[in-house]
N, C-alpha and C positions, 0 to 999 in steps of 0.2 A: 140571243138570250132567251131563257126559260121564262115563260110567264108563270106567275103564281097560280096555284091551284085554287079552283072555286069549290073544291070538295070540303064540306065542313069537318070532316073527319081528319083532314090533312094528310090523307094516305097518297095522294097525287095520282090515283087510278081514276080514270074516267067511269062514270056510272054505267054505261053500256056500250058495248062494241057495235060498230057499224052493221049494217046488214051484210055488206060484203064479207066482213070479218066472221060473222055468225055462219054465212053460207059455207065458208072455208072449213070451219071448225067442224061444222055438221057433216058436211060432205066426207071429210077425212075420218071421222067417226064411224059414218055408214060404211065406206070402203073398208075400213079395218075390221069392222064386225062381220061383213060379208066374206072377206078373206078368211077370217078365222073359222066361220062356219064352214067355208068350203075345205079349209085345210083339215078340220077334224073329221069331216066326211070322208075325205080321201084317205086319212089315216086310218079311220075305223075300217073301210073297206079293205085296205092292205093287211091290217091285222086280222080281220075275218078270213081272208083268202089264207094267211099263214096258220090260222086255227084250223081250217078245214084240210089243207096239206098236211098239217101235224097230225091231224085226226086220221087221215087216209095212211100216212106213214106208220102210225102206230098198229093200225089194222093189219097192215101188209107185214109188218114186223112180227105180229102175233101169229099168224099164219105161216110164216117162214122162219120161225124161230129156231127150227132144227136145221136149216140150211146155212151155207156160208154167208155172213153178212145180215143174217136175219136179227140178231141181237143187237148190231149197230144200227139198224133201220128202227127198231123197235125204240131204242134209247133216243135217237135223234128226232124221232117223230113225238115222243112222249115230251121232250124238252121244249120243241116247238109248239106242241099244243099247249102244254101249260104255261109257256112263256107268253104266247099270243093271248091267251084266256085271261092270265093275270093283268097285262098291260091293257086289255080292253075294258077289264073291270076297273082298274085304276083310272084309265082316261075318263071313263062316264062317271066316276065317283060313286061306284057300288059297294066299295069297302068303307066301313066307318073310320073316319079321321082319327088318329091318335090324339092330335092336338085338340079337336072338338070334344073328344071324349074325356080329357083331362081336365079341361076348363069347366065342363058340366059338371063334374064331381065336386068342384070347389064350391 
């Protein structure tokens, strides 16, 4: 049988978790934070590589525009360059948020 709660608020929740429970919660939070930072760093390096490859392809397409496949190289490079640049800016919050802007005006 459950014992009645000694909490005056009647919520039935213990006042403080034990040290083992606190350790588990803090350890999981730190692990999640570290994996999040590592994942963001790897994603940023991947996008930076795509950005540079797109820039190189765009430059190569400009110099080879009169040859067969030059226009394709230019367009694919420009799309890769722009897409990676926009995603890098979006990932690190360099664009102002539409939601923040609309709530600030009110």
